[in-house]
C-alpha positions in Angstrom: -22.9 -17.8 -46.5 -24.3 -17.0 -49.9 -27.7 -18.5 -49.0 -27.8 -16.3 -45.9 -27.0 -13.2 -48.1 -29.8 -14.3 -50.5 -32.2 -14.4 -47.6 -31.0 -11.0 -46.4 -31.6 -9.6 -49.9 -35.2 -10.7 -49.8 -35.8 -9.1 -46.4 -34.1 -5.7 -46.7 -35.7 -2.6 -47.9 -35.3 -1.1 -51.4 -32.6 1.3 -50.1 -30.4 -1.6 -49.1 -30.8 -3.7 -52.2 -27.7 -2.4 -54.0 -25.5 -3.0 -51.0 -26.7 -6.6 -50.7 -26.3 -7.2 -54.4 -22.7 -6.0 -54.2 -22.2 -8.3 -51.2 -23.6 -11.3 -53.1 -21.4 -10.5 -56.1 -18.3 -10.6 -53.9 -19.4 -13.8 -52.2 -20.1 -15.5 -55.5 -16.6 -14.6 -56.8 -15.3 -16.7 -53.9 -17.4 -19.8 -55.0 -15.3 -20.6 -58.0 -12.7 -23.4 -57.7 -10.4 -21.2 -59.8 -10.0 -18.8 -56.9 -8.0 -21.3 -54.9 -5.4 -21.8 -57.5 -4.1 -18.2 -57.0 -3.6 -17.5 -53.2 -3.1 -13.7 -53.9 -6.4 -13.5 -55.9 -8.1 -15.5 -53.1 -6.8 -13.0 -50.5 -8.0 -10.0 -52.6 -11.5 -11.5 -53.1 -11.8 -12.5 -49.5 -10.8 -9.0 -48.3 -13.3 -7.4 -50.8 -16.1 -9.7 -49.5 -15.3 -9.0 -45.9 -15.2 -5.2 -46.6 -18.6 -5.4 -48.3 -20.0 -7.2 -45.3 -18.5 -4.6 -42.9 -19.9 -1.7 -45.0 -23.3 -3.2 -45.1 -23.3 -4.0 -41.3 -22.0 -0.4 -40.5 -24.8 1.2 -42.6 -27.4 -1.0 -41.1 -26.2 -0.3 -37.6 -26.2 3.4 -38.3 -29.8 3.3 -39.6 -30.9 1.3 -36.5 -29.2 3.7 -34.1 -30.8 6.7 -35.8 -34.2 5.1 -35.6 -33.7 4.6 -31.8 -33.5 8.4 -31.3 -36.7 9.3 -33.0 -39.7 10.3 -31.0 -42.8 8.6 -32.2 -46.3 9.6 -31.1 -49.4 7.7 -31.8 -53.0 8.4 -31.3 -54.9 11.6 -31.2 -54.2 12.5 -27.5 -57.8 11.9 -26.3 -58.1 10.2 -23.0 -60.7 7.4 -22.7 -63.7 8.5 -20.7 -63.1 6.1 -17.8 -59.6 7.7 -17.2 -60.5 11.4 -17.8 -61.2 12.3 -14.2 -58.0 10.7 -13.0 -56.0 12.6 -15.6 -57.7 15.9 -14.5 -56.9 15.1 -10.9 -53.3 14.4 -11.8 -52.8 17.7 -13.7 -54.5 19.6 -10.8 -52.1 18.0 -8.3 -49.2 19.0 -10.5 -50.3 22.6 -10.7 -50.8 22.8 -7.0 -47.3 21.4 -6.4 -45.8 24.2 -8.5 -47.7 26.9 -6.7 -46.1 26.0 -3.4 -42.6 26.6 -4.7 
């Protein structure tokens, strides 16, 4: 799990680096053999690590969902020469259709 988090840290953007670093810190605390000697401490660390993963996942999901609602336009709007007459005909047909109503 720690290796996967390390890979994640290398691929996320700068704004997510702190969250991944916190997640790695929590996971590394679970790597110690001393943790297993105290079941209560193990439970606390495991809960903290799980919460860090959930927070990161929630924030990542929220960013992804927000990006899905953005309208992105590319290009300058010019129509290639070979399609220009077709586009003109299309708009003429649309304008004729609205005159009938």
